[in-house]
PDB file of N, CA, C, O and CB in Angstrom:
ATOM      1  N   MET A   1       0.845  -1.156   0.000  1.00  0.00           N
ATOM      2  CA  MET A   1       0.000   0.000   0.000  1.00  0.00           C
ATOM      3  C   MET A   1       0.905   1.239   0.000  1.00  0.00           C
ATOM      4  O   MET A   1       1.911   1.271   0.709  1.00  0.00           O
ATOM      5  CB  MET A   1      -0.969  -0.013   1.220  1.00  0.00           C
ATOM      6  N   THR A   2       0.557   2.236  -0.777  1.00  0.00           N
ATOM      7  CA  THR A   2       1.323   3.480  -0.818  1.00  0.00           C
ATOM      8  C   THR A   2       0.417   4.644  -0.449  1.00  0.00           C
ATOM      9  O   THR A   2      -0.795   4.616  -0.666  1.00  0.00           O
ATOM     10  CB  THR A   2       1.952   3.702  -2.216  1.00  0.00           C
ATOM     11  N   TYR A   3       1.032   5.644   0.105  1.00  0.00           N
ATOM     12  CA  TYR A   3       0.315   6.858   0.469  1.00  0.00           C
ATOM     13  C   TYR A   3       0.953   8.027  -0.248  1.00  0.00           C
ATOM     14  O   TYR A   3       2.175   8.121  -0.361  1.00  0.00           O
ATOM     15  CB  TYR A   3       0.318   7.079   2.003  1.00  0.00           C
ATOM     16  N   THR A   4       0.118   8.900  -0.720  1.00  0.00           N
ATOM     17  CA  THR A   4       0.608  10.139  -1.311  1.00  0.00           C
ATOM     18  C   THR A   4       0.245  11.262  -0.357  1.00  0.00           C
ATOM     19  O   THR A   4      -0.931  11.500  -0.084  1.00  0.00           O
ATOM     20  CB  THR A   4       0.007  10.382  -2.744  1.00  0.00           C
ATOM     21  N   VAL A   5       1.254  11.948   0.144  1.00  0.00           N
ATOM     22  CA  VAL A   5       1.015  13.048   1.064  1.00  0.00           C
ATOM     23  C   VAL A   5       1.205  14.347   0.296  1.00  0.00           C
ATOM     24  O   VAL A   5       2.286  14.629  -0.223  1.00  0.00           O
ATOM     25  CB  VAL A   5       1.965  12.975   2.304  1.00  0.00           C
ATOM     26  N   LEU A   6       0.151  15.123   0.235  1.00  0.00           N
ATOM     27  CA  LEU A   6       0.215  16.410  -0.436  1.00  0.00           C
ATOM     28  C   LEU A   6       0.536  17.485   0.588  1.00  0.00           C
ATOM     29  O   LEU A   6      -0.124  17.585   1.622  1.00  0.00           O
ATOM     30  CB  LEU A   6      -1.110  16.723  -1.171  1.00  0.00           C
ATOM     31  N   ARG A   7       1.531  18.272   0.302  1.00  0.00           N
ATOM     32  CA  ARG A   7       1.929  19.358   1.194  1.00  0.00           C
ATOM     33  C   ARG A   7       1.314  20.644   0.666  1.00  0.00           C
ATOM     34  O   ARG A   7       1.473  20.988  -0.506  1.00  0.00           O
ATOM     35  CB  ARG A   7       3.491  19.477   1.300  1.00  0.00           C
ATOM     36  N   SER A   8       0.623  21.338   1.529  1.00  0.00           N
ATOM     37  CA  SER A   8       0.006  22.600   1.131  1.00  0.00           C
ATOM     38  C   SER A   8       1.068  23.675   1.008  1.00  0.00           C
ATOM     39  O   SER A   8       2.008  23.718   1.802  1.00  0.00           O
ATOM     40  CB  SER A   8      -1.077  23.025   2.138  1.00  0.00           C
ATOM     41  N   ASN A   9       0.926  24.533   0.029  1.00  0.00           N
ATOM     42  CA  ASN A   9       1.853  25.650  -0.107  1.00  0.00           C
ATOM     43  C   ASN A   9       1.239  26.939   0.446  1.00  0.00           C
ATOM     44  O   ASN A   9       1.670  28.041   0.107  1.00  0.00           O
ATOM     45  CB  ASN A   9       2.249  25.838  -1.579  1.00  0.00           C
ATOM     46  N   VAL A  10       0.225  26.780   1.304  1.00  0.00           N
ATOM     47  CA  VAL A  10      -0.440  27.935   1.904  1.00  0.00           C
ATOM     48  C   VAL A  10      -0.040  28.020   3.371  1.00  0.00           C
ATOM     49  O   VAL A  10      -0.115  27.035   4.106  1.00  0.00           O
ATOM     50  CB  VAL A  10      -1.993  27.837   1.753  1.00  0.00           C
ATOM     51  N   LYS A  11       0.380  29.190   3.780  1.00  0.00           N
ATOM     52  CA  LYS A  11       0.780  29.431   5.167  1.00  0.00           C
ATOM     53  C   LYS A  11      -0.284  30.290   5.832  1.00  0.00           C
ATOM     54  O   LYS A  11      -0.791  31.237   5.229  1.00  0.00           O
ATOM     55  CB  LYS A  11       2.184  30.119   5.247  1.00  0.00           C
ATOM     56  N   VAL A  12      -0.622  29.962   7.068  1.00  0.00           N
ATOM     57  CA  VAL A  12      -1.606  30.720   7.832  1.00  0.00           C
ATOM     58  C   VAL A  12      -0.862  31.651   8.779  1.00  0.00           C
ATOM     59  O   VAL A  12      -0.011  31.216   9.554  1.00  0.00           O
ATOM     60  CB  VAL A  12      -2.570  29.774   8.616  1.00  0.00           C
ATOM     61  N   LEU A  13      -1.190  32.927   8.709  1.00  0.00           N
ATOM     62  CA  LEU A  13      -0.616  33.924   9.608  1.00  0.00           C
ATOM     63  C   LEU A  13      -1.678  34.332  10.619  1.00  0.00           C
ATOM     64  O   LEU A  13      -2.821  34.618  10.263  1.00  0.00           O
ATOM     65  CB  LEU A  13      -0.089  35.163   8.819  1.00  0.00           C
ATOM     66  N   ARG A  14      -1.281  34.354  11.877  1.00  0.00           N
ATOM     67  CA  ARG A  14      -2.195  34.722  12.954  1.00  0.00           C
ATOM     68  C   ARG A  14      -1.679  35.969  13.663  1.00  0.00           C
ATOM     69  O   ARG A  14      -0.500  36.300  13.544  1.00  0.00           O
ATOM     70  CB  ARG A  14      -2.362  33.557  13.957  1.00  0.00           C
ATOM     71  N   PRO A  15      -2.545  36.665  14.399  1.00  0.00           N
ATOM     72  CA  PRO A  15      -2.074  37.835  15.142  1.00  0.00           C
ATOM     73  C   PRO A  15      -0.875  37.467  16.013  1.00  0.00           C
ATOM     74  O   PRO A  15      -0.884  36.449  16.705  1.00  0.00           O
ATOM     75  CB  PRO A  15      -3.209  38.418  16.012  1.00  0.00           C
ATOM     76  N   GLY A  16       0.145  38.302  15.968  1.00  0.00           N
ATOM     77  CA  GLY A  16       1.358  38.048  16.728  1.00  0.00           C
ATOM     78  C   GLY A  16       2.450  37.366  15.909  1.00  0.00           C
ATOM     79  O   GLY A  16       3.624  37.418  16.275  1.00  0.00           O
ATOM     80  N   ASP A  17       2.068  36.721  14.793  1.00  0.00           N
ATOM     81  CA  ASP A  17       3.057  36.094  13.911  1.00  0.00           C
ATOM     82  C   ASP A  17       3.825  37.166  13.151  1.00  0.00           C
ATOM     83  O   ASP A  17       3.285  38.232  12.856  1.00  0.00           O
ATOM     84  CB  ASP A  17       2.374  35.115  12.922  1.00  0.00           C
ATOM     85  N   PRO A  18       5.090  36.882  12.835  1.00  0.00           N
ATOM     86  CA  PRO A  18       5.817  37.818  11.972  1.00  0.00           C
ATOM     87  C   PRO A  18       5.067  37.977  10.642  1.00  0.00           C
ATOM     88  O   PRO A  18       4.532  37.002  10.112  1.00  0.00           O
ATOM     89  CB  PRO A  18       7.281  37.325  11.724  1.00  0.00           C
ATOM     90  N   TYR A  19       5.028  39.159  10.123  1.00  0.00           N
ATOM     91  CA  TYR A  19       4.409  39.483   8.826  1.00  0.00           C
ATOM     92  C   TYR A  19       2.883  39.482   8.855  1.00  0.00           C
ATOM     93  O   TYR A  19       2.254  39.601   7.804  1.00  0.00           O
ATOM     94  CB  TYR A  19       4.878  38.504   7.785  1.00  0.00           C
ATOM     95  N   PHE A  20       2.261  39.346  10.058  1.00  0.00           N
ATOM     96  CA  PHE A  20       0.806  39.468  10.105  1.00  0.00           C
ATOM     97  C   PHE A  20       0.399  40.912   9.878  1.00  0.00           C
ATOM     98  O   PHE A  20      -0.702  41.186   9.400  1.00  0.00           O
ATOM     99  CB  PHE A  20       0.255  38.961  11.451  1.00  0.00           C
ATOM    100  N   THR A  21       1.284  41.830  10.218  1.00  0.00           N
ATOM    101  CA  THR A  21       0.991  43.241   9.997  1.00  0.00           C
ATOM    102  C   THR A  21       1.730  43.747   8.769  1.00  0.00           C
ATOM    103  O   THR A  21       2.766  43.206   8.382  1.00  0.00           O
ATOM    104  CB  THR A  21       1.369  44.074  11.228  1.00  0.00           C
ATOM    105  N   ILE A  22       1.185  44.791   8.166  1.00  0.00           N
ATOM    106  CA  ILE A  22       1.760  45.444   7.000  1.00  0.00           C
ATOM    107  C   ILE A  22       2.134  46.863   7.426  1.00  0.00           C
ATOM    108  O   ILE A  22       1.350  47.552   8.078  1.00  0.00           O
ATOM    109  CB  ILE A  22       0.759  45.444   5.775  1.00  0.00           C
ATOM    110  N   SER A  23       3.332  47.288   7.052  1.00  0.00           N
ATOM    111  CA  SER A  23       3.767  48.636   7.400  1.00  0.00           C
ATOM    112  C   SER A  23       4.292  49.337   6.153  1.00  0.00           C
ATOM    113  O   SER A  23       5.031  48.751   5.361  1.00  0.00           O
ATOM    114  CB  SER A  23       4.852  48.600   8.508  1.00  0.00           C
ATOM    115  N   ASN A  24       3.900  50.602   5.989  1.00  0.00           N
ATOM    116  CA  ASN A  24       4.433  51.383   4.873  1.00  0.00           C
ATOM    117  C   ASN A  24       5.433  52.427   5.363  1.00  0.00           C
ATOM    118  O   ASN A  24       5.781  53.358   4.636  1.00  0.00           O
ATOM    119  CB  ASN A  24       3.291  52.065   4.106  1.00  0.00           C
ATOM    120  N   GLY A  25       5.893  52.261   6.608  1.00  0.00           N
ATOM    121  CA  GLY A  25       6.828  53.209   7.186  1.00  0.00           C
ATOM    122  C   GLY A  25       6.151  54.242   8.064  1.00  0.00           C
ATOM    123  O   GLY A  25       6.797  54.849   8.918  1.00  0.00           O
ATOM    124  N   VAL A  26       4.863  54.449   7.866  1.00  0.00           N
ATOM    125  CA  VAL A  26       4.111  55.419   8.660  1.00  0.00           C
ATOM    126  C   VAL A  26       2.967  54.721   9.400  1.00  0.00           C
ATOM    127  O   VAL A  26       2.751  54.950  10.591  1.00  0.00           O
ATOM    128  CB  VAL A  26       3.561  56.553   7.756  1.00  0.00           C
ATOM    129  N   VAL A  27       2.246  53.874   8.682  1.00  0.00           N
ATOM    130  CA  VAL A  27       1.069  53.214   9.232  1.00  0.00           C
ATOM    131  C   VAL A  27       1.328  51.707   9.316  1.00  0.00           C
ATOM    132  O   VAL A  27       1.866  51.105   8.387  1.00  0.00           O
ATOM    133  CB  VAL A  27      -0.190  53.514   8.366  1.00  0.00           C
ATOM    134  N   VAL A  28       0.934  51.111  10.445  1.00  0.00           N
ATOM    135  CA  VAL A  28       0.993  49.655  10.613  1.00  0.00           C
ATOM    136  C   VAL A  28      -0.442  49.159  10.723  1.00  0.00           C
ATOM    137  O   VAL A  28      -1.220  49.670  11.529  1.00  0.00           O
ATOM    138  CB  VAL A  28       1.847  49.242  11.884  1.00  0.00           C
ATOM    139  N   THR A  29      -0.787  48.175   9.922  1.00  0.00           N
ATOM    140  CA  THR A  29      -2.144  47.630   9.946  1.00  0.00           C
ATOM    141  C   THR A  29      -2.095  46.118   9.841  1.00  0.00           C
ATOM    142  O   THR A  29      -1.112  45.557   9.356  1.00  0.00           O
ATOM    143  CB  THR A  29      -2.995  48.221   8.804  1.00  0.00           C
ATOM    144  N   SER A  30      -3.152  45.456  10.293  1.00  0.00           N
ATOM    145  CA  SER A  30      -3.234  44.001  10.206  1.00  0.00           C
ATOM    146  C   SER A  30      -3.447  43.561   8.767  1.00  0.00           C
ATOM    147  O   SER A  30      -4.096  44.253   7.984  1.00  0.00           O
ATOM    148  CB  SER A  30      -4.364  43.471  11.093  1.00  0.00           C
ATOM    149  N   ARG A  31      -2.897  42.412   8.430  1.00  0.00           N
ATOM    150  CA  ARG A  31      -3.056  41.847   7.097  1.00  0.00           C
ATOM    151  C   ARG A  31      -4.460  41.264   6.921  1.00  0.00           C
ATOM    152  O   ARG A  31      -4.930  41.120   5.793  1.00  0.00           O
ATOM    153  CB  ARG A  31      -1.992  40.767   6.843  1.00  0.00           C
ATOM    154  N   ALA A  32      -5.128  40.930   8.019  1.00  0.00           N
ATOM    155  CA  ALA A  32      -6.474  40.354   7.959  1.00  0.00           C
ATOM    156  C   ALA A  32      -7.333  41.016   9.029  1.00  0.00           C
ATOM    157  O   ALA A  32      -6.813  41.551  10.008  1.00  0.00           O
ATOM    158  CB  ALA A  32      -6.438  38.800   8.152  1.00  0.00           C
ATOM    159  N   GLY A  33      -8.613  40.977   8.846  1.00  0.00           N
ATOM    160  CA  GLY A  33      -9.510  41.583   9.826  1.00  0.00           C
ATOM    161  C   GLY A  33     -10.942  41.165   9.578  1.00  0.00           C
ATOM    162  O   GLY A  33     -11.222  40.240   8.815  1.00  0.00           O
ATOM    163  N   PHE A  34     -11.833  41.864  10.236  1.00  0.00           N
ATOM    164  CA  PHE A  34     -13.266  41.589  10.116  1.00  0.00           C
ATOM    165  C   PHE A  34     -13.970  42.832   9.613  1.00  0.00           C
ATOM    166  O   PHE A  34     -13.579  43.955   9.933  1.00  0.00           O
ATOM    167  CB  PHE A  34     -13.867  41.132  11.471  1.00  0.00           C
ATOM    168  N   GLU A  35     -15.002  42.627   8.832  1.00  0.00           N
ATOM    169  CA  GLU A  35     -15.868  43.726   8.420  1.00  0.00           C
ATOM    170  C   GLU A  35     -17.300  43.288   8.674  1.00  0.00           C
ATOM    171  O   GLU A  35     -17.770  42.300   8.109  1.00  0.00           O
ATOM    172  CB  GLU A  35     -15.643  44.115   6.911  1.00  0.00           C
ATOM    173  N   ILE A  36     -17.980  44.025   9.518  1.00  0.00           N
ATOM    174  CA  ILE A  36     -19.378  43.723   9.832  1.00  0.00           C
ATOM    175  C   ILE A  36     -20.236  44.718   9.064  1.00  0.00           C
ATOM    176  O   ILE A  36     -20.071  45.931   9.195  1.00  0.00           O
ATOM    177  CB  ILE A  36     -19.661  43.796  11.387  1.00  0.00           C
ATOM    178  N   SER A  37     -21.148  44.195   8.266  1.00  0.00           N
ATOM    179  CA  SER A  37     -22.004  45.016   7.417  1.00  0.00           C
ATOM    180  C   SER A  37     -22.867  45.964   8.243  1.00  0.00           C
ATOM    181  O   SER A  37     -23.270  45.645   9.361  1.00  0.00           O
ATOM    182  CB  SER A  37     -22.889  44.131   6.550  1.00  0.00           C
ATOM    183  N   LYS A  38     -23.139  47.131   7.676  1.00  0.00           N
ATOM    184  CA  LYS A  38     -24.045  48.083   8.334  1.00  0.00           C
ATOM    185  C   LYS A  38     -25.446  47.503   8.452  1.00  0.00           C
ATOM    186  O   LYS A  38     -26.225  47.923   9.308  1.00  0.00           O
ATOM    187  CB  LYS A  38     -24.090  49.412   7.561  1.00  0.00           C
ATOM    188  N   ASN A  39     -25.770  46.533   7.590  1.00  0.00           N
ATOM    189  CA  ASN A  39     -27.093  45.909   7.610  1.00  0.00           C
ATOM    190  C   ASN A  39     -27.213  44.826   8.684  1.00  0.00           C
ATOM    191  O   ASN A  39     -28.304  44.300   8.901  1.00  0.00           O
ATOM    192  CB  ASN A  39     -27.402  45.315   6.250  1.00  0.00           C
ATOM    193  N   CYS A  40     -26.125  44.489   9.350  1.00  0.00           N
ATOM    194  CA  CYS A  40     -26.146  43.457  10.387  1.00  0.00           C
ATOM    195  C   CYS A  40     -26.956  43.965  11.577  1.00  0.00           C
ATOM    196  O   CYS A  40     -26.697  45.059  12.078  1.00  0.00           O
ATOM    197  CB  CYS A  40     -24.697  43.070  10.825  1.00  0.00           C
ATOM    198  N   PRO A  41     -27.931  43.181  12.032  1.00  0.00           N
ATOM    199  CA  PRO A  41     -28.720  43.601  13.197  1.00  0.00           C
ATOM    200  C   PRO A  41     -27.825  43.833  14.418  1.00  0.00           C
ATOM    201  O   PRO A  41     -26.835  43.127  14.611  1.00  0.00           O
ATOM    202  CB  PRO A  41     -29.794  42.546  13.524  1.00  0.00           C
ATOM    203  N   ALA A  42     -28.177  44.817  15.230  1.00  0.00           N
ATOM    204  CA  ALA A  42     -27.366  45.197  16.393  1.00  0.00           C
ATOM    205  C   ALA A  42     -27.127  44.021  17.340  1.00  0.00           C
ATOM    206  O   ALA A  42     -26.051  43.911  17.928  1.00  0.00           O
ATOM    207  CB  ALA A  42     -28.040  46.335  17.150  1.00  0.00           C
ATOM    208  N   GLU A  43     -28.118  43.144  17.492  1.00  0.00           N
ATOM    209  CA  GLU A  43     -27.966  41.999  18.402  1.00  0.00           C
ATOM    210  C   GLU A  43     -26.848  41.072  17.921  1.00  0.00           C
ATOM    211  O   GLU A  43     -26.044  40.598  18.725  1.00  0.00           O
ATOM    212  CB  GLU A  43     -29.296  41.216  18.514  1.00  0.00           C
ATOM    213  N   TYR A  44     -26.796  40.813  16.613  1.00  0.00           N
ATOM    214  CA  TYR A  44     -25.763  39.947  16.049  1.00  0.00           C
ATOM    215  C   TYR A  44     -24.400  40.639  16.114  1.00  0.00           C
ATOM    216  O   TYR A  44     -23.388  40.014  16.433  1.00  0.00           O
ATOM    217  CB  TYR A  44     -26.107  39.569  14.590  1.00  0.00           C
ATOM    218  N   LYS A  45     -24.391  41.926  15.809  1.00  0.00           N
ATOM    219  CA  LYS A  45     -23.144  42.692  15.861  1.00  0.00           C
ATOM    220  C   LYS A  45     -22.557  42.628  17.269  1.00  0.00           C
ATOM    221  O   LYS A  45     -21.349  42.458  17.428  1.00  0.00           O
ATOM    222  CB  LYS A  45     -23.383  44.169  15.437  1.00  0.00           C
ATOM    223  N   SER A  46     -23.391  42.760  18.274  1.00  0.00           N
ATOM    224  CA  SER A  46     -22.947  42.688  19.659  1.00  0.00           C
ATOM    225  C   SER A  46     -22.355  41.317  19.974  1.00  0.00           C
ATOM    226  O   SER A  46     -21.346  41.219  20.671  1.00  0.00           O
ATOM    227  CB  SER A  46     -24.107  42.993  20.605  1.00  0.00           C
ATOM    228  N   ILE A  47     -22.977  40.270  19.466  1.00  0.00           N
ATOM    229  CA  ILE A  47     -22.475  38.905  19.692  1.00  0.00           C
ATOM    230  C   ILE A  47     -21.115  38.729  19.027  1.00  0.00           C
ATOM    231  O   ILE A  47     -20.199  38.171  19.630  1.00  0.00           O
ATOM    232  CB  ILE A  47     -23.477  37.852  19.149  1.00  0.00           C
ATOM    233  N   PHE A  48     -20.978  39.205  17.783  1.00  0.00           N
ATOM    234  CA  PHE A  48     -19.687  39.121  17.082  1.00  0.00           C
ATOM    235  C   PHE A  48     -18.603  39.875  17.841  1.00  0.00           C
ATOM    236  O   PHE A  48     -17.502  39.359  18.030  1.00  0.00           O
ATOM    237  CB  PHE A  48     -19.811  39.678  15.654  1.00  0.00           C
ATOM    238  N   ILE A  49     -18.906  41.078  18.269  1.00  0.00           N
ATOM    239  CA  ILE A  49     -17.924  41.897  18.979  1.00  0.00           C
ATOM    240  C   ILE A  49     -17.507  41.226  20.289  1.00  0.00           C
ATOM    241  O   ILE A  49     -16.326  41.222  20.636  1.00  0.00           O
ATOM    242  CB  ILE A  49     -18.495  43.303  19.257  1.00  0.00           C
ATOM    243  N   THR A  50     -18.467  40.664  21.013  1.00  0.00           N
ATOM    244  CA  THR A  50     -18.156  39.943  22.242  1.00  0.00           C
ATOM    245  C   THR A  50     -17.238  38.757  21.956  1.00  0.00           C
ATOM    246  O   THR A  50     -16.261  38.540  22.673  1.00  0.00           O
ATOM    247  CB  THR A  50     -19.445  39.465  22.922  1.00  0.00           C
ATOM    248  N   ALA A  51     -17.549  37.991  20.914  1.00  0.00           N
ATOM    249  CA  ALA A  51     -16.747  36.817  20.560  1.00  0.00           C
ATOM    250  C   ALA A  51     -15.334  37.211  20.116  1.00  0.00           C
ATOM    251  O   ALA A  51     -14.369  36.527  20.457  1.00  0.00           O
ATOM    252  CB  ALA A  51     -17.439  36.020  19.448  1.00  0.00           C
ATOM    253  N   ILE A  52     -15.208  38.292  19.370  1.00  0.00           N
ATOM    254  CA  ILE A  52     -13.889  38.778  18.932  1.00  0.00           C
ATOM    255  C   ILE A  52     -13.089  39.256  20.137  1.00  0.00           C
ATOM    256  O   ILE A  52     -11.920  38.899  20.285  1.00  0.00           O
ATOM    257  CB  ILE A  52     -14.037  39.925  17.891  1.00  0.00           C
ATOM    258  N   ASN A  53     -13.703  40.055  20.993  1.00  0.00           N
ATOM    259  CA  ASN A  53     -13.013  40.573  22.182  1.00  0.00           C
ATOM    260  C   ASN A  53     -12.595  39.462  23.139  1.00  0.00           C
ATOM    261  O   ASN A  53     -11.570  39.578  23.811  1.00  0.00           O
ATOM    262  CB  ASN A  53     -13.905  41.563  22.912  1.00  0.00           C
ATOM    263  N   ALA A  54     -13.379  38.388  23.209  1.00  0.00           N
ATOM    264  CA  ALA A  54     -13.061  37.256  24.081  1.00  0.00           C
ATOM    265  C   ALA A  54     -11.997  36.349  23.471  1.00  0.00           C
ATOM    266  O   ALA A  54     -11.463  35.473  24.153  1.00  0.00           O
ATOM    267  CB  ALA A  54     -14.319  36.450  24.372  1.00  0.00           C
ATOM    268  N   GLY A  55     -11.684  36.555  22.184  1.00  0.00           N
ATOM    269  CA  GLY A  55     -10.689  35.718  21.526  1.00  0.00           C
ATOM    270  C   GLY A  55     -11.251  34.425  20.972  1.00  0.00           C
ATOM    271  O   GLY A  55     -10.490  33.543  20.574  1.00  0.00           O
ATOM    272  N   TRP A  56     -12.566  34.295  20.937  1.00  0.00           N
ATOM    273  CA  TRP A  56     -13.186  33.089  20.388  1.00  0.00           C
ATOM    274  C   TRP A  56     -13.161  33.092  18.870  1.00  0.00           C
ATOM    275  O   TRP A  56     -13.142  32.034  18.242  1.00  0.00           O
ATOM    276  CB  TRP A  56     -14.619  32.960  20.879  1.00  0.00           C
ATOM    277  N   ILE A  57     -13.161  34.272  18.286  1.00  0.00           N
ATOM    278  CA  ILE A  57     -13.048  34.442  16.835  1.00  0.00           C
ATOM    279  C   ILE A  57     -11.824  35.311  16.609  1.00  0.00           C
ATOM    280  O   ILE A  57     -11.712  36.397  17.178  1.00  0.00           O
ATOM    281  CB  ILE A  57     -14.357  35.089  16.196  1.00  0.00           C
ATOM    282  N   LYS A  58     -10.893  34.827  15.768  1.00  0.00           N
ATOM    283  CA  LYS A  58      -9.651  35.567  15.519  1.00  0.00           C
ATOM    284  C   LYS A  58      -9.422  35.697  14.018  1.00  0.00           C
ATOM    285  O   LYS A  58      -9.769  34.799  13.251  1.00  0.00           O
ATOM    286  CB  LYS A  58      -8.440  34.864  16.194  1.00  0.00           C
ATOM    287  N   PRO A  59      -8.836  36.817  13.605  1.00  0.00           N
ATOM    288  CA  PRO A  59      -8.528  36.966  12.182  1.00  0.00           C
ATOM    289  C   PRO A  59      -7.311  36.115  11.813  1.00  0.00           C
ATOM    290  O   PRO A  59      -6.385  35.968  12.611  1.00  0.00           O
ATOM    291  CB  PRO A  59      -8.273  38.453  11.832  1.00  0.00           C
ATOM    292  N   VAL A  60      -7.318  35.562  10.613  1.00  0.00           N
ATOM    293  CA  VAL A  60      -6.153  34.869  10.066  1.00  0.00           C
ATOM    294  C   VAL A  60      -5.956  35.336   8.640  1.00  0.00           C
ATOM    295  O   VAL A  60      -6.914  35.703   7.959  1.00  0.00           O
ATOM    296  CB  VAL A  60      -6.322  33.318  10.129  1.00  0.00           C
ATOM    297  N   ALA A  61      -4.714  35.322   8.190  1.00  0.00           N
ATOM    298  CA  ALA A  61      -4.400  35.671   6.807  1.00  0.00           C
ATOM    299  C   ALA A  61      -3.758  34.456   6.161  1.00  0.00           C
ATOM    300  O   ALA A  61      -2.984  33.744   6.801  1.00  0.00           O
ATOM    301  CB  ALA A  61      -3.458  36.924   6.723  1.00  0.00           C
ATOM    302  N   HIS A  62      -4.077  34.217   4.900  1.00  0.00           N
ATOM    303  CA  HIS A  62      -3.487  33.110   4.161  1.00  0.00           C
ATOM    304  C   HIS A  62      -2.585  33.670   3.070  1.00  0.00           C
ATOM    305  O   HIS A  62      -2.994  34.525   2.285  1.00  0.00           O
ATOM    306  CB  HIS A  62      -4.585  32.193   3.559  1.00  0.00           C
ATOM    307  N   VAL A  63      -1.356  33.175   3.033  1.00  0.00           N
ATOM    308  CA  VAL A  63      -0.410  33.555   1.988  1.00  0.00           C
ATOM    309  C   VAL A  63       0.257  32.288   1.482  1.00  0.00           C
ATOM    310  O   VAL A  63       0.375  31.300   2.206  1.00  0.00           O
ATOM    311  CB  VAL A  63       0.650  34.584   2.514  1.00  0.00           C
ATOM    312  N   THR A  64       0.690  32.331   0.240  1.00  0.00           N
ATOM    313  CA  THR A  64       1.404  31.170  -0.293  1.00  0.00           C
ATOM    314  C   THR A  64       2.816  31.150   0.276  1.00  0.00           C
ATOM    315  O   THR A  64       3.319  32.166   0.755  1.00  0.00           O
ATOM    316  CB  THR A  64       1.438  31.197  -1.850  1.00  0.00           C
ATOM    317  N   GLU A  65       3.441  29.996   0.218  1.00  0.00           N
ATOM    318  CA  GLU A  65       4.829  29.864   0.681  1.00  0.00           C
ATOM    319  C   GLU A  65       5.729  30.841  -0.080  1.00  0.00           C
ATOM    320  O   GLU A  65       6.646  31.427   0.496  1.00  0.00           O
ATOM    321  CB  GLU A  65       5.336  28.402   0.496  1.00  0.00           C
ATOM    322  N   GLU A  66       5.459  31.014  -1.380  1.00  0.00           N
ATOM    323  CA  GLU A  66       6.270  31.915  -2.204  1.00  0.00           C
ATOM    324  C   GLU A  66       6.138  33.359  -1.722  1.00  0.00           C
ATOM    325  O   GLU A  66       7.132  34.074  -1.599  1.00  0.00           O
ATOM    326  CB  GLU A  66       5.856  31.810  -3.685  1.00  0.00           C
ATOM    327  N   GLU A  67       4.887  33.785  -1.448  1.00  0.00           N
ATOM    328  CA  GLU A  67       4.669  35.136  -0.934  1.00  0.00           C
ATOM    329  C   GLU A  67       5.366  35.327   0.408  1.00  0.00           C
ATOM    330  O   GLU A  67       5.963  36.372   0.665  1.00  0.00           O
ATOM    331  CB  GLU A  67       3.169  35.420  -0.796  1.00  0.00           C
ATOM    332  N   TYR A  68       5.283  34.309   1.260  1.00  0.00           N
ATOM    333  CA  TYR A  68       5.902  34.374   2.581  1.00  0.00           C
ATOM    334  C   TYR A  68       7.428  34.496   2.443  1.00  0.00           C
ATOM    335  O   TYR A  68       8.061  35.264   3.168  1.00  0.00           O
ATOM    336  CB  TYR A  68       5.528  33.122   3.419  1.00  0.00           C
ATOM    337  N   MET A  69       8.000  33.747   1.525  1.00  0.00           N
ATOM    338  CA  MET A  69       9.438  33.805   1.311  1.00  0.00           C
ATOM    339  C   MET A  69       9.855  35.194   0.841  1.00  0.00           C
ATOM    340  O   MET A  69      10.875  35.721   1.287  1.00  0.00           O
ATOM    341  CB  MET A  69       9.872  32.744   0.294  1.00  0.00           C
ATOM    342  N   VAL A  70       9.075  35.786  -0.053  1.00  0.00           N
ATOM    343  CA  VAL A  70       9.378  37.139  -0.536  1.00  0.00           C
ATOM    344  C   VAL A  70       9.290  38.141   0.616  1.00  0.00           C
ATOM    345  O   VAL A  70      10.112  39.055   0.701  1.00  0.00           O
ATOM    346  CB  VAL A  70       8.407  37.544  -1.679  1.00  0.00           C
ATOM    347  N   MET A  71       8.302  37.980   1.503  1.00  0.00           N
ATOM    348  CA  MET A  71       8.172  38.866   2.663  1.00  0.00           C
ATOM    349  C   MET A  71       9.411  38.765   3.550  1.00  0.00           C
ATOM    350  O   MET A  71       9.917  39.777   4.035  1.00  0.00           O
ATOM    351  CB  MET A  71       6.903  38.518   3.474  1.00  0.00           C
ATOM    352  N   GLN A  72       9.895  37.547   3.758  1.00  0.00           N
ATOM    353  CA  GLN A  72      11.082  37.360   4.591  1.00  0.00           C
ATOM    354  C   GLN A  72      12.323  37.967   3.943  1.00  0.00           C
ATOM    355  O   GLN A  72      13.161  38.549   4.631  1.00  0.00           O
ATOM    356  CB  GLN A  72      11.310  35.875   4.859  1.00  0.00           C
ATOM    357  N   LEU A  73      12.441  37.837   2.642  1.00  0.00           N
ATOM    358  CA  LEU A  73      13.611  38.348   1.941  1.00  0.00           C
ATOM    359  C   LEU A  73      13.610  39.869   1.837  1.00  0.00           C
ATOM    360  O   LEU A  73      14.669  40.489   1.736  1.00  0.00           O
ATOM    361  CB  LEU A  73      13.686  37.744   0.563  1.00  0.00           C
ATOM    362  N   SER A  74      12.413  40.474   1.861  1.00  0.00           N
ATOM    363  CA  SER A  74      12.327  41.919   1.679  1.00  0.00           C
ATOM    364  C   SER A  74      12.684  42.697   2.941  1.00  0.00           C
ATOM    365  O   SER A  74      12.848  43.916   2.889  1.00  0.00           O
ATOM    366  CB  SER A  74      10.940  42.294   1.233  1.00  0.00           C
ATOM    367  N   ASN A  75      12.806  42.010   4.066  1.00  0.00           N
ATOM    368  CA  ASN A  75      13.160  42.710   5.327  1.00  0.00           C
ATOM    369  C   ASN A  75      14.628  42.664   5.588  1.00  0.00           C
ATOM    370  O   ASN A  75      15.092  43.198   6.595  1.00  0.00           O
ATOM    371  CB  ASN A  75      12.428  42.109   6.509  1.00  0.00           C
TER     372      ASN A  75
END
């Protein structure tokens, strides 16, 4: 029996990881985030905000291994 193991070329960046933030020399911002629609009912918005603040929902960014390598080389 043989197994084929496929290796993903996608890297997950989480808050606190190197390169999770983007800086242009003046402004530093997260590479990923949340956007809650203005049409979202206030009750749901409150639940989302509570979950985000509690750390139950966290932003993640996905980059390819190639993109990640370029980010490392550019610093």
